[in-house]
N, CA, C, O and CB atoms as a CASP TS submission, in Angstrom:
PFRMAT TS
TARGET T0000
AUTHOR 0000-0000-0000
METHOD Language model
MODEL 1
PARENT N/A
ATOM      1  N   MET     1      93.117  84.072  96.306  1.00  0.00           N
ATOM      2  CA  MET     1      94.480  84.028  96.822  1.00  0.00           C
ATOM      3  C   MET     1      94.676  85.185  97.797  1.00  0.00           C
ATOM      4  O   MET     1      94.357  86.332  97.484  1.00  0.00           O
ATOM      5  CB  MET     1      95.522  84.092  95.665  1.00  0.00           C
ATOM      6  N   ALA     2      95.197  84.878  98.965  1.00  0.00           N
ATOM      7  CA  ALA     2      95.418  85.894  99.999  1.00  0.00           C
ATOM      8  C   ALA     2      96.590  86.800  99.618  1.00  0.00           C
ATOM      9  O   ALA     2      97.589  86.353  99.055  1.00  0.00           O
ATOM     10  CB  ALA     2      95.682  85.226 101.369  1.00  0.00           C
ATOM     11  N   THR     3      96.440  88.056  99.935  1.00  0.00           N
ATOM     12  CA  THR     3      97.503  89.028  99.690  1.00  0.00           C
ATOM     13  C   THR     3      98.533  88.914 100.808  1.00  0.00           C
ATOM     14  O   THR     3      98.176  88.881 101.985  1.00  0.00           O
ATOM     15  CB  THR     3      96.933  90.481  99.601  1.00  0.00           C
ATOM     16  N   THR     4      99.796  88.855 100.443  1.00  0.00           N
ATOM     17  CA  THR     4     100.857  88.747 101.441  1.00  0.00           C
ATOM     18  C   THR     4     101.244  90.131 101.948  1.00  0.00           C
ATOM     19  O   THR     4     100.930  91.151 101.335  1.00  0.00           O
ATOM     20  CB  THR     4     102.086  88.027 100.854  1.00  0.00           C
ATOM     21  N   VAL     5     101.922  90.136 103.064  1.00  0.00           N
ATOM     22  CA  VAL     5     102.407  91.400 103.634  1.00  0.00           C
ATOM     23  C   VAL     5     103.326  92.093 102.645  1.00  0.00           C
ATOM     24  O   VAL     5     103.282  93.316 102.509  1.00  0.00           O
ATOM     25  CB  VAL     5     103.144  91.157 104.975  1.00  0.00           C
ATOM     26  N   GLU     6     104.153  91.332 101.958  1.00  0.00           N
ATOM     27  CA  GLU     6     105.069  91.921 100.979  1.00  0.00           C
ATOM     28  C   GLU     6     104.312  92.604  99.849  1.00  0.00           C
ATOM     29  O   GLU     6     104.699  93.683  99.401  1.00  0.00           O
ATOM     30  CB  GLU     6     105.998  90.850 100.410  1.00  0.00           C
ATOM     31  N   GLU     7     103.221  91.970  99.382  1.00  0.00           N
ATOM     32  CA  GLU     7     102.420  92.574  98.318  1.00  0.00           C
ATOM     33  C   GLU     7     101.735  93.855  98.811  1.00  0.00           C
ATOM     34  O   GLU     7     101.672  94.852  98.092  1.00  0.00           O
ATOM     35  CB  GLU     7     101.368  91.571  97.803  1.00  0.00           C
ATOM     36  N   LEU     8     101.228  93.812 100.038  1.00  0.00           N
ATOM     37  CA  LEU     8     100.604  94.996 100.614  1.00  0.00           C
ATOM     38  C   LEU     8     101.611  96.130 100.756  1.00  0.00           C
ATOM     39  O   LEU     8     101.303  97.289 100.481  1.00  0.00           O
ATOM     40  CB  LEU     8      99.988  94.665 101.972  1.00  0.00           C
ATOM     41  N   GLU     9     102.821  95.778 101.190  1.00  0.00           N
ATOM     42  CA  GLU     9     103.856  96.805 101.349  1.00  0.00           C
ATOM     43  C   GLU     9     104.188  97.440 100.003  1.00  0.00           C
ATOM     44  O   GLU     9     104.339  98.658  99.912  1.00  0.00           O
ATOM     45  CB  GLU     9     105.129  96.203 101.983  1.00  0.00           C
ATOM     46  N   LYS    10     104.301  96.619  98.955  1.00  0.00           N
ATOM     47  CA  LYS    10     104.596  97.164  97.626  1.00  0.00           C
ATOM     48  C   LYS    10     103.488  98.103  97.183  1.00  0.00           C
ATOM     49  O   LYS    10     103.760  99.173  96.639  1.00  0.00           O
ATOM     50  CB  LYS    10     104.777  96.032  96.598  1.00  0.00           C
ATOM     51  N   GLN    11     102.240  97.711  97.410  1.00  0.00           N
ATOM     52  CA  GLN    11     101.119  98.583  97.041  1.00  0.00           C
ATOM     53  C   GLN    11     101.163  99.882  97.841  1.00  0.00           C
ATOM     54  O   GLN    11     100.904 100.958  97.301  1.00  0.00           O
ATOM     55  CB  GLN    11      99.773  97.863  97.269  1.00  0.00           C
ATOM     56  N   ALA    12     101.488  99.781  99.118  1.00  0.00           N
ATOM     57  CA  ALA    12     101.539 100.971  99.971  1.00  0.00           C
ATOM     58  C   ALA    12     102.651 101.916  99.522  1.00  0.00           C
ATOM     59  O   ALA    12     102.487 103.136  99.566  1.00  0.00           O
ATOM     60  CB  ALA    12     101.749 100.569 101.441  1.00  0.00           C
ATOM     61  N   ARG    13     103.770 101.360  99.095  1.00  0.00           N
ATOM     62  CA  ARG    13     104.885 102.199  98.639  1.00  0.00           C
ATOM     63  C   ARG    13     104.518 102.998  97.387  1.00  0.00           C
ATOM     64  O   ARG    13     105.096 104.054  97.133  1.00  0.00           O
ATOM     65  CB  ARG    13     106.116 101.333  98.358  1.00  0.00           C
ATOM     66  N   ASP    14     103.559 102.496  96.608  1.00  0.00           N
ATOM     67  CA  ASP    14     103.138 103.179  95.386  1.00  0.00           C
ATOM     68  C   ASP    14     102.121 104.294  95.650  1.00  0.00           C
ATOM     69  O   ASP    14     101.769 105.035  94.731  1.00  0.00           O
ATOM     70  CB  ASP    14     102.549 102.175  94.417  1.00  0.00           C
ATOM     71  N   LEU    15     101.654 104.420  96.874  1.00  0.00           N
ATOM     72  CA  LEU    15     100.675 105.455  97.209  1.00  0.00           C
ATOM     73  C   LEU    15     101.319 106.832  97.254  1.00  0.00           C
ATOM     74  O   LEU    15     102.525 106.965  97.460  1.00  0.00           O
ATOM     75  CB  LEU    15     100.012 105.147  98.547  1.00  0.00           C
ATOM     76  N   ARG    16     100.490 107.854  97.058  1.00  0.00           N
ATOM     77  CA  ARG    16     100.959 109.230  97.233  1.00  0.00           C
ATOM     78  C   ARG    16     101.204 109.462  98.728  1.00  0.00           C
ATOM     79  O   ARG    16     100.621 108.764  99.559  1.00  0.00           O
ATOM     80  CB  ARG    16      99.917 110.270  96.657  1.00  0.00           C
ATOM     81  N   PRO    17     102.050 110.423  99.081  1.00  0.00           N
ATOM     82  CA  PRO    17     102.369 110.661 100.493  1.00  0.00           C
ATOM     83  C   PRO    17     101.138 110.845 101.378  1.00  0.00           C
ATOM     84  O   PRO    17     101.086 110.300 102.480  1.00  0.00           O
ATOM     85  CB  PRO    17     103.244 111.874 100.612  1.00  0.00           C
ATOM     86  N   GLU    18     100.149 111.605 100.912  1.00  0.00           N
ATOM     87  CA  GLU    18      98.962 111.818 101.745  1.00  0.00           C
ATOM     88  C   GLU    18      98.149 110.535 101.915  1.00  0.00           C
ATOM     89  O   GLU    18      97.503 110.348 102.946  1.00  0.00           O
ATOM     90  CB  GLU    18      98.083 112.910 101.138  1.00  0.00           C
ATOM     91  N   GLU    19      98.173 109.653 100.917  1.00  0.00           N
ATOM     92  CA  GLU    19      97.491 108.368 101.039  1.00  0.00           C
ATOM     93  C   GLU    19      98.233 107.457 102.024  1.00  0.00           C
ATOM     94  O   GLU    19      97.610 106.740 102.807  1.00  0.00           O
ATOM     95  CB  GLU    19      97.376 107.687  99.659  1.00  0.00           C
ATOM     96  N   LYS    20      99.562 107.494 101.975  1.00  0.00           N
ATOM     97  CA  LYS    20     100.358 106.718 102.935  1.00  0.00           C
ATOM     98  C   LYS    20     100.065 107.180 104.357  1.00  0.00           C
ATOM     99  O   LYS    20      99.902 106.364 105.264  1.00  0.00           O
ATOM    100  CB  LYS    20     101.871 106.851 102.630  1.00  0.00           C
ATOM    101  N   ALA    21      99.999 108.493 104.541  1.00  0.00           N
ATOM    102  CA  ALA    21      99.730 109.036 105.873  1.00  0.00           C
ATOM    103  C   ALA    21      98.354 108.602 106.360  1.00  0.00           C
ATOM    104  O   ALA    21      98.199 108.237 107.525  1.00  0.00           O
ATOM    105  CB  ALA    21      99.830 110.570 105.863  1.00  0.00           C
ATOM    106  N   ALA    22      97.358 108.637 105.486  1.00  0.00           N
ATOM    107  CA  ALA    22      96.000 108.228 105.865  1.00  0.00           C
ATOM    108  C   ALA    22      95.972 106.750 106.229  1.00  0.00           C
ATOM    109  O   ALA    22      95.328 106.362 107.204  1.00  0.00           O
ATOM    110  CB  ALA    22      95.005 108.514 104.721  1.00  0.00           C
ATOM    111  N   LEU    23      96.667 105.922 105.449  1.00  0.00           N
ATOM    112  CA  LEU    23      96.722 104.489 105.741  1.00  0.00           C
ATOM    113  C   LEU    23      97.413 104.238 107.072  1.00  0.00           C
ATOM    114  O   LEU    23      96.930 103.454 107.889  1.00  0.00           O
ATOM    115  CB  LEU    23      97.448 103.735 104.618  1.00  0.00           C
ATOM    116  N   ALA    24      98.536 104.896 107.291  1.00  0.00           N
ATOM    117  CA  ALA    24      99.263 104.729 108.551  1.00  0.00           C
ATOM    118  C   ALA    24      98.387 105.149 109.729  1.00  0.00           C
ATOM    119  O   ALA    24      98.354 104.476 110.759  1.00  0.00           O
ATOM    120  CB  ALA    24     100.573 105.549 108.538  1.00  0.00           C
ATOM    121  N   HIS    25      97.685 106.256 109.570  1.00  0.00           N
ATOM    122  CA  HIS    25      96.805 106.741 110.639  1.00  0.00           C
ATOM    123  C   HIS    25      95.724 105.710 110.963  1.00  0.00           C
ATOM    124  O   HIS    25      95.461 105.439 112.135  1.00  0.00           O
ATOM    125  CB  HIS    25      96.156 108.082 110.236  1.00  0.00           C
ATOM    126  N   ARG    26      95.108 105.146 109.955  1.00  0.00           N
ATOM    127  CA  ARG    26      94.060 104.138 110.176  1.00  0.00           C
ATOM    128  C   ARG    26      94.607 102.900 110.865  1.00  0.00           C
ATOM    129  O   ARG    26      93.974 102.357 111.771  1.00  0.00           O
ATOM    130  CB  ARG    26      93.415 103.744 108.851  1.00  0.00           C
ATOM    131  N   LEU    27      95.785 102.450 110.437  1.00  0.00           N
ATOM    132  CA  LEU    27      96.382 101.258 111.047  1.00  0.00           C
ATOM    133  C   LEU    27      96.739 101.512 112.508  1.00  0.00           C
ATOM    134  O   LEU    27      96.503 100.663 113.368  1.00  0.00           O
ATOM    135  CB  LEU    27      97.632 100.825 110.267  1.00  0.00           C
ATOM    136  N   ILE    28      97.306 102.675 112.782  1.00  0.00           N
ATOM    137  CA  ILE    28      97.670 103.012 114.158  1.00  0.00           C
ATOM    138  C   ILE    28      96.428 103.140 115.026  1.00  0.00           C
ATOM    139  O   ILE    28      96.425 102.685 116.170  1.00  0.00           O
ATOM    140  CB  ILE    28      98.480 104.314 114.200  1.00  0.00           C
ATOM    141  N   GLU    29      95.370 103.756 114.496  1.00  0.00           N
ATOM    142  CA  GLU    29      94.117 103.867 115.248  1.00  0.00           C
ATOM    143  C   GLU    29      93.593 102.492 115.625  1.00  0.00           C
ATOM    144  O   GLU    29      93.115 102.283 116.740  1.00  0.00           O
ATOM    145  CB  GLU    29      93.063 104.627 114.433  1.00  0.00           C
ATOM    146  N   GLN    30      93.685 101.558 114.689  1.00  0.00           N
ATOM    147  CA  GLN    30      93.206 100.201 114.951  1.00  0.00           C
ATOM    148  C   GLN    30      94.050  99.539 116.036  1.00  0.00           C
ATOM    149  O   GLN    30      93.510  98.853 116.904  1.00  0.00           O
ATOM    150  CB  GLN    30      93.236  99.356 113.661  1.00  0.00           C
ATOM    151  N   LEU    31      95.348  99.735 115.998  1.00  0.00           N
ATOM    152  CA  LEU    31      96.213  99.175 117.029  1.00  0.00           C
ATOM    153  C   LEU    31      95.927  99.810 118.376  1.00  0.00           C
ATOM    154  O   LEU    31      95.881  99.119 119.395  1.00  0.00           O
ATOM    155  CB  LEU    31      97.680  99.364 116.659  1.00  0.00           C
ATOM    156  N   ASP    32      95.735 101.123 118.388  1.00  0.00           N
ATOM    157  CA  ASP    32      95.438 101.822 119.634  1.00  0.00           C
ATOM    158  C   ASP    32      94.141 101.335 120.248  1.00  0.00           C
ATOM    159  O   ASP    32      94.029 101.227 121.469  1.00  0.00           O
ATOM    160  CB  ASP    32      95.367 103.319 119.396  1.00  0.00           C
ATOM    161  N   ALA    33      93.168 101.041 119.414  1.00  0.00           N
ATOM    162  CA  ALA    33      91.868 100.588 119.912  1.00  0.00           C
ATOM    163  C   ALA    33      91.982  99.248 120.623  1.00  0.00           C
ATOM    164  O   ALA    33      91.179  98.935 121.502  1.00  0.00           O
ATOM    165  CB  ALA    33      90.866 100.485 118.765  1.00  0.00           C
ATOM    166  N   SER    34      92.978  98.458 120.242  1.00  0.00           N
ATOM    167  CA  SER    34      93.123  97.142 120.860  1.00  0.00           C
ATOM    168  C   SER    34      94.076  97.159 122.050  1.00  0.00           C
ATOM    169  O   SER    34      94.346  96.119 122.651  1.00  0.00           O
ATOM    170  CB  SER    34      93.609  96.142 119.835  1.00  0.00           C
ATOM    171  N   SER    35      94.585  98.347 122.388  1.00  0.00           N
ATOM    172  CA  SER    35      95.537  98.431 123.492  1.00  0.00           C
ATOM    173  C   SER    35      94.817  98.502 124.830  1.00  0.00           C
ATOM    174  O   SER    35      93.588  98.504 124.895  1.00  0.00           O
ATOM    175  CB  SER    35      96.447  99.647 123.322  1.00  0.00           C
ATOM    176  N   ASP    36      95.587  98.558 125.866  1.00  0.00           N
ATOM    177  CA  ASP    36      95.084  98.591 127.235  1.00  0.00           C
ATOM    178  C   ASP    36      94.162  99.788 127.443  1.00  0.00           C
ATOM    179  O   ASP    36      94.562 100.925 127.192  1.00  0.00           O
ATOM    180  CB  ASP    36      96.247  98.637 128.233  1.00  0.00           C
ATOM    181  N   PRO    37      92.941  99.551 127.895  1.00  0.00           N
ATOM    182  CA  PRO    37      92.022 100.672 128.104  1.00  0.00           C
ATOM    183  C   PRO    37      92.481 101.627 129.208  1.00  0.00           C
ATOM    184  O   PRO    37      92.000 102.758 129.281  1.00  0.00           O
ATOM    185  CB  PRO    37      90.646 100.145 128.438  1.00  0.00           C
ATOM    186  N   ASP    38      93.391 101.193 130.055  1.00  0.00           N
ATOM    187  CA  ASP    38      93.908 102.035 131.127  1.00  0.00           C
ATOM    188  C   ASP    38      95.160 102.800 130.720  1.00  0.00           C
ATOM    189  O   ASP    38      95.740 103.516 131.536  1.00  0.00           O
ATOM    190  CB  ASP    38      94.203 101.195 132.340  1.00  0.00           C
ATOM    191  N   ALA    39      95.581 102.657 129.467  1.00  0.00           N
ATOM    192  CA  ALA    39      96.838 103.254 129.015  1.00  0.00           C
ATOM    193  C   ALA    39      96.852 104.767 129.190  1.00  0.00           C
ATOM    194  O   ALA    39      97.855 105.327 129.634  1.00  0.00           O
ATOM    195  CB  ALA    39      97.085 102.908 127.560  1.00  0.00           C
ATOM    196  N   ASP    40      95.763 105.430 128.850  1.00  0.00           N
ATOM    197  CA  ASP    40      95.741 106.893 128.999  1.00  0.00           C
ATOM    198  C   ASP    40      95.983 107.307 130.444  1.00  0.00           C
ATOM    199  O   ASP    40      96.763 108.220 130.713  1.00  0.00           O
ATOM    200  CB  ASP    40      94.403 107.460 128.512  1.00  0.00           C
ATOM    201  N   GLN    41      95.321 106.642 131.358  1.00  0.00           N
ATOM    202  CA  GLN    41      95.493 106.982 132.777  1.00  0.00           C
ATOM    203  C   GLN    41      96.923 106.689 133.228  1.00  0.00           C
ATOM    204  O   GLN    41      97.502 107.459 133.995  1.00  0.00           O
ATOM    205  CB  GLN    41      94.486 106.197 133.653  1.00  0.00           C
ATOM    206  N   LEU    42      97.489 105.588 132.758  1.00  0.00           N
ATOM    207  CA  LEU    42      98.871 105.252 133.119  1.00  0.00           C
ATOM    208  C   LEU    42      99.849 106.300 132.592  1.00  0.00           C
ATOM    209  O   LEU    42     100.802 106.659 133.284  1.00  0.00           O
ATOM    210  CB  LEU    42      99.244 103.863 132.573  1.00  0.00           C
ATOM    211  N   TRP    43      99.618 106.801 131.359  1.00  0.00           N
ATOM    212  CA  TRP    43     100.480 107.838 130.804  1.00  0.00           C
ATOM    213  C   TRP    43     100.345 109.137 131.581  1.00  0.00           C
ATOM    214  O   TRP    43     101.335 109.835 131.800  1.00  0.00           O
ATOM    215  CB  TRP    43     100.153 108.071 129.334  1.00  0.00           C
ATOM    216  N   ILE    44      99.138 109.467 131.996  1.00  0.00           N
ATOM    217  CA  ILE    44      98.928 110.676 132.806  1.00  0.00           C
ATOM    218  C   ILE    44      99.692 110.568 134.115  1.00  0.00           C
ATOM    219  O   ILE    44     100.340 111.522 134.547  1.00  0.00           O
ATOM    220  CB  ILE    44      97.422 110.901 133.083  1.00  0.00           C
ATOM    221  N   GLU    45      99.613 109.400 134.744  1.00  0.00           N
ATOM    222  CA  GLU    45     100.327 109.187 136.005  1.00  0.00           C
ATOM    223  C   GLU    45     101.837 109.264 135.802  1.00  0.00           C
ATOM    224  O   GLU    45     102.546 109.829 136.635  1.00  0.00           O
ATOM    225  CB  GLU    45      99.947 107.830 136.611  1.00  0.00           C
ATOM    226  N   GLU    46     102.332 108.701 134.704  1.00  0.00           N
ATOM    227  CA  GLU    46     103.766 108.751 134.412  1.00  0.00           C
ATOM    228  C   GLU    46     104.217 110.191 134.160  1.00  0.00           C
ATOM    229  O   GLU    46     105.267 110.612 134.646  1.00  0.00           O
ATOM    230  CB  GLU    46     104.100 107.867 133.192  1.00  0.00           C
ATOM    231  N   ALA    47     103.428 110.933 133.408  1.00  0.00           N
ATOM    232  CA  ALA    47     103.765 112.336 133.152  1.00  0.00           C
ATOM    233  C   ALA    47     103.801 113.126 134.459  1.00  0.00           C
ATOM    234  O   ALA    47     104.691 113.953 134.657  1.00  0.00           O
ATOM    235  CB  ALA    47     102.751 112.967 132.175  1.00  0.00           C
ATOM    236  N   GLN    48     102.855 112.882 135.338  1.00  0.00           N
ATOM    237  CA  GLN    48     102.823 113.575 136.629  1.00  0.00           C
ATOM    238  C   GLN    48     104.039 113.206 137.471  1.00  0.00           C
ATOM    239  O   GLN    48     104.632 114.064 138.124  1.00  0.00           O
ATOM    240  CB  GLN    48     101.531 113.237 137.391  1.00  0.00           C
ATOM    241  N   ARG    49     104.407 111.922 137.452  1.00  0.00           N
ATOM    242  CA  ARG    49     105.578 111.464 138.204  1.00  0.00           C
ATOM    243  C   ARG    49     106.841 112.163 137.690  1.00  0.00           C
ATOM    244  O   ARG    49     107.670 112.616 138.480  1.00  0.00           O
ATOM    245  CB  ARG    49     105.729 109.922 138.096  1.00  0.00           C
ATOM    246  N   ARG    50     106.980 112.247 136.374  1.00  0.00           N
ATOM    247  CA  ARG    50     108.153 112.885 135.792  1.00  0.00           C
ATOM    248  C   ARG    50     108.169 114.389 136.088  1.00  0.00           C
ATOM    249  O   ARG    50     109.215 114.959 136.398  1.00  0.00           O
ATOM    250  CB  ARG    50     108.191 112.642 134.280  1.00  0.00           C
ATOM    251  N   TYR    51     107.017 115.009 135.990  1.00  0.00           N
ATOM    252  CA  TYR    51     106.932 116.439 136.296  1.00  0.00           C
ATOM    253  C   TYR    51     107.329 116.699 137.748  1.00  0.00           C
ATOM    254  O   TYR    51     108.109 117.610 138.028  1.00  0.00           O
ATOM    255  CB  TYR    51     105.506 116.968 136.029  1.00  0.00           C
ATOM    256  N   ASN    52     106.796 115.904 138.663  1.00  0.00           N
ATOM    257  CA  ASN    52     107.122 116.061 140.084  1.00  0.00           C
ATOM    258  C   ASN    52     108.615 115.860 140.325  1.00  0.00           C
ATOM    259  O   ASN    52     109.223 116.588 141.110  1.00  0.00           O
ATOM    260  CB  ASN    52     106.312 115.068 140.934  1.00  0.00           C
ATOM    261  N   ALA    53     109.205 114.874 139.651  1.00  0.00           N
ATOM    262  CA  ALA    53     110.639 114.633 139.797  1.00  0.00           C
ATOM    263  C   ALA    53     111.441 115.814 139.262  1.00  0.00           C
ATOM    264  O   ALA    53     112.459 116.194 139.841  1.00  0.00           O
ATOM    265  CB  ALA    53     111.046 113.341 139.070  1.00  0.00           C
ATOM    266  N   HIS    54     110.982 116.390 138.161  1.00  0.00           N
ATOM    267  CA  HIS    54     111.668 117.560 137.596  1.00  0.00           C
ATOM    268  C   HIS    54     111.590 118.744 138.556  1.00  0.00           C
ATOM    269  O   HIS    54     112.594 119.407 138.815  1.00  0.00           O
ATOM    270  CB  HIS    54     111.055 117.942 136.229  1.00  0.00           C
ATOM    271  N   VAL    55     110.410 119.003 139.075  1.00  0.00           N
ATOM    272  CA  VAL    55     110.227 120.126 140.001  1.00  0.00           C
ATOM    273  C   VAL    55     111.073 119.922 141.257  1.00  0.00           C
ATOM    274  O   VAL    55     111.607 120.883 141.811  1.00  0.00           O
ATOM    275  CB  VAL    55     108.734 120.283 140.380  1.00  0.00           C
ATOM    276  N   ALA    56     111.194 118.669 141.707  1.00  0.00           N
ATOM    277  CA  ALA    56     111.984 118.375 142.901  1.00  0.00           C
ATOM    278  C   ALA    56     113.481 118.429 142.630  1.00  0.00           C
ATOM    279  O   ALA    56     114.286 118.390 143.561  1.00  0.00           O
ATOM    280  CB  ALA    56     111.613 117.013 143.445  1.00  0.00           C
ATOM    281  N   GLY    57     113.860 118.520 141.343  1.00  0.00           N
ATOM    282  CA  GLY    57     115.272 118.607 140.996  1.00  0.00           C
ATOM    283  C   GLY    57     115.958 117.273 140.783  1.00  0.00           C
ATOM    284  O   GLY    57     117.172 117.233 140.586  1.00  0.00           O
ATOM    285  N   SER    58     115.211 116.181 140.817  1.00  0.00           N
ATOM    286  CA  SER    58     115.837 114.874 140.632  1.00  0.00           C
ATOM    287  C   SER    58     115.768 114.375 139.186  1.00  0.00           C
ATOM    288  O   SER    58     116.276 113.298 138.876  1.00  0.00           O
ATOM    289  CB  SER    58     115.181 113.866 141.542  1.00  0.00           C
ATOM    290  N   LEU    59     115.148 115.148 138.314  1.00  0.00           N
ATOM    291  CA  LEU    59     115.066 114.798 136.897  1.00  0.00           C
ATOM    292  C   LEU    59     115.366 116.048 136.086  1.00  0.00           C
ATOM    293  O   LEU    59     114.530 116.947 136.000  1.00  0.00           O
ATOM    294  CB  LEU    59     113.660 114.211 136.529  1.00  0.00           C
ATOM    295  N   PRO    60     116.558 116.114 135.488  1.00  0.00           N
ATOM    296  CA  PRO    60     116.930 117.326 134.756  1.00  0.00           C
ATOM    297  C   PRO    60     116.133 117.471 133.461  1.00  0.00           C
ATOM    298  O   PRO    60     115.675 116.486 132.882  1.00  0.00           O
ATOM    299  CB  PRO    60     118.425 117.315 134.445  1.00  0.00           C
ATOM    300  N   ALA    61     115.978 118.704 133.024  1.00  0.00           N
ATOM    301  CA  ALA    61     115.292 118.996 131.770  1.00  0.00           C
ATOM    302  C   ALA    61     116.223 118.694 130.602  1.00  0.00           C
ATOM    303  O   ALA    61     117.441 118.834 130.711  1.00  0.00           O
ATOM    304  CB  ALA    61     114.819 120.473 131.728  1.00  0.00           C
ATOM    305  N   VAL    62     115.641 118.281 129.495  1.00  0.00           N
ATOM    306  CA  VAL    62     116.370 118.030 128.257  1.00  0.00           C
ATOM    307  C   VAL    62     115.654 118.820 127.170  1.00  0.00           C
ATOM    308  O   VAL    62     114.425 118.827 127.119  1.00  0.00           O
ATOM    309  CB  VAL    62     116.443 116.483 127.910  1.00  0.00           C
ATOM    310  N   SER    63     116.409 119.484 126.299  1.00  0.00           N
ATOM    311  CA  SER    63     115.783 120.258 125.230  1.00  0.00           C
ATOM    312  C   SER    63     115.048 119.320 124.273  1.00  0.00           C
ATOM    313  O   SER    63     115.367 118.135 124.176  1.00  0.00           O
ATOM    314  CB  SER    63     116.840 121.095 124.466  1.00  0.00           C
ATOM    315  N   GLY    64     114.076 119.864 123.582  1.00  0.00           N
ATOM    316  CA  GLY    64     113.340 119.069 122.598  1.00  0.00           C
ATOM    317  C   GLY    64     114.259 118.514 121.523  1.00  0.00           C
ATOM    318  O   GLY    64     114.101 117.368 121.103  1.00  0.00           O
ATOM    319  N   ASP    65     115.223 119.320 121.072  1.00  0.00           N
ATOM    320  CA  ASP    65     116.174 118.859 120.057  1.00  0.00           C
ATOM    321  C   ASP    65     117.000 117.690 120.572  1.00  0.00           C
ATOM    322  O   ASP    65     117.214 116.712 119.855  1.00  0.00           O
ATOM    323  CB  ASP    65     117.098 120.003 119.628  1.00  0.00           C
ATOM    324  N   ASP    66     117.468 117.791 121.827  1.00  0.00           N
ATOM    325  CA  ASP    66     118.240 116.696 122.421  1.00  0.00           C
ATOM    326  C   ASP    66     117.399 115.437 122.534  1.00  0.00           C
ATOM    327  O   ASP    66     117.860 114.344 122.207  1.00  0.00           O
ATOM    328  CB  ASP    66     118.771 117.097 123.801  1.00  0.00           C
ATOM    329  N   ALA    67     116.173 115.590 122.993  1.00  0.00           N
ATOM    330  CA  ALA    67     115.283 114.436 123.156  1.00  0.00           C
ATOM    331  C   ALA    67     115.052 113.738 121.814  1.00  0.00           C
ATOM    332  O   ALA    67     115.090 112.510 121.732  1.00  0.00           O
ATOM    333  CB  ALA    67     113.934 114.876 123.768  1.00  0.00           C
ATOM    334  N   MET    68     114.811 114.527 120.763  1.00  0.00           N
ATOM    335  CA  MET    68     114.573 113.939 119.445  1.00  0.00           C
ATOM    336  C   MET    68     115.840 113.279 118.900  1.00  0.00           C
ATOM    337  O   MET    68     115.764 112.217 118.282  1.00  0.00           O
ATOM    338  CB  MET    68     114.073 115.010 118.464  1.00  0.00           C
ATOM    339  N   SER    69     116.991 113.889 119.119  1.00  0.00           N
ATOM    340  CA  SER    69     118.252 113.290 118.667  1.00  0.00           C
ATOM    341  C   SER    69     118.490 111.949 119.348  1.00  0.00           C
ATOM    342  O   SER    69     118.888 110.976 118.707  1.00  0.00           O
ATOM    343  CB  SER    69     119.429 114.239 118.945  1.00  0.00           C
ATOM    344  N   ARG    70     118.242 111.909 120.661  1.00  0.00           N
ATOM    345  CA  ARG    70     118.409 110.657 121.402  1.00  0.00           C
ATOM    346  C   ARG    70     117.438 109.592 120.907  1.00  0.00           C
ATOM    347  O   ARG    70     117.815 108.430 120.754  1.00  0.00           O
ATOM    348  CB  ARG    70     118.207 110.892 122.901  1.00  0.00           C
ATOM    349  N   ALA    71     116.200 109.979 120.659  1.00  0.00           N
ATOM    350  CA  ALA    71     115.204 109.024 120.183  1.00  0.00           C
ATOM    351  C   ALA    71     115.589 108.484 118.812  1.00  0.00           C
ATOM    352  O   ALA    71     115.492 107.282 118.567  1.00  0.00           O
ATOM    353  CB  ALA    71     113.816 109.675 120.127  1.00  0.00           C
ATOM    354  N   ARG    72     116.024 109.366 117.919  1.00  0.00           N
ATOM    355  CA  ARG    72     116.432 108.925 116.589  1.00  0.00           C
ATOM    356  C   ARG    72     117.633 107.984 116.660  1.00  0.00           C
ATOM    357  O   ARG    72     117.697 107.001 115.922  1.00  0.00           O
ATOM    358  CB  ARG    72     116.760 110.130 115.709  1.00  0.00           C
ATOM    359  N   ALA    73     118.577 108.280 117.537  1.00  0.00           N
ATOM    360  CA  ALA    73     119.761 107.432 117.683  1.00  0.00           C
ATOM    361  C   ALA    73     119.374 106.038 118.161  1.00  0.00           C
ATOM    362  O   ALA    73     119.967 105.049 117.731  1.00  0.00           O
ATOM    363  CB  ALA    73     120.762 108.067 118.660  1.00  0.00           C
ATOM    364  N   ARG    74     118.384 105.952 119.048  1.00  0.00           N
ATOM    365  CA  ARG    74     117.938 104.644 119.549  1.00  0.00           C
ATOM    366  C   ARG    74     117.239 103.829 118.477  1.00  0.00           C
ATOM    367  O   ARG    74     117.240 102.599 118.532  1.00  0.00           O
ATOM    368  CB  ARG    74     117.008 104.824 120.735  1.00  0.00           C
ATOM    369  N   LEU    75     116.641 104.501 117.501  1.00  0.00           N
ATOM    370  CA  LEU    75     115.905 103.798 116.453  1.00  0.00           C
ATOM    371  C   LEU    75     116.800 103.298 115.334  1.00  0.00           C
ATOM    372  O   LEU    75     116.357 102.520 114.488  1.00  0.00           O
ATOM    373  CB  LEU    75     114.851 104.696 115.881  1.00  0.00           C
ATOM    374  N   LYS    76     118.040 103.729 115.317  1.00  0.00           N
ATOM    375  CA  LYS    76     118.966 103.305 114.242  1.00  0.00           C
ATOM    376  C   LYS    76     119.445 101.896 114.459  1.00  0.00           C
ATOM    377  O   LYS    76     120.224 101.379 113.659  1.00  0.00           O
ATOM    378  CB  LYS    76     120.169 104.244 114.155  1.00  0.00           C
TER
END
């Protein structure tokens, strides 16, 4: 009998925190491996574009706390 996602989730919830972290890391690594092989280069180019815009004054700086607050608000 195949294990369902719900059963896997219940088993994962019973893991110790460090085991959950290890499982999450492995799953994310697997997803990353199947992503676009050019993704790293695209992120580098995006970071450079944003940096250049900031230096030119067309992209204002945001504090790390503000950035995290905004990100958390979007995830709610």
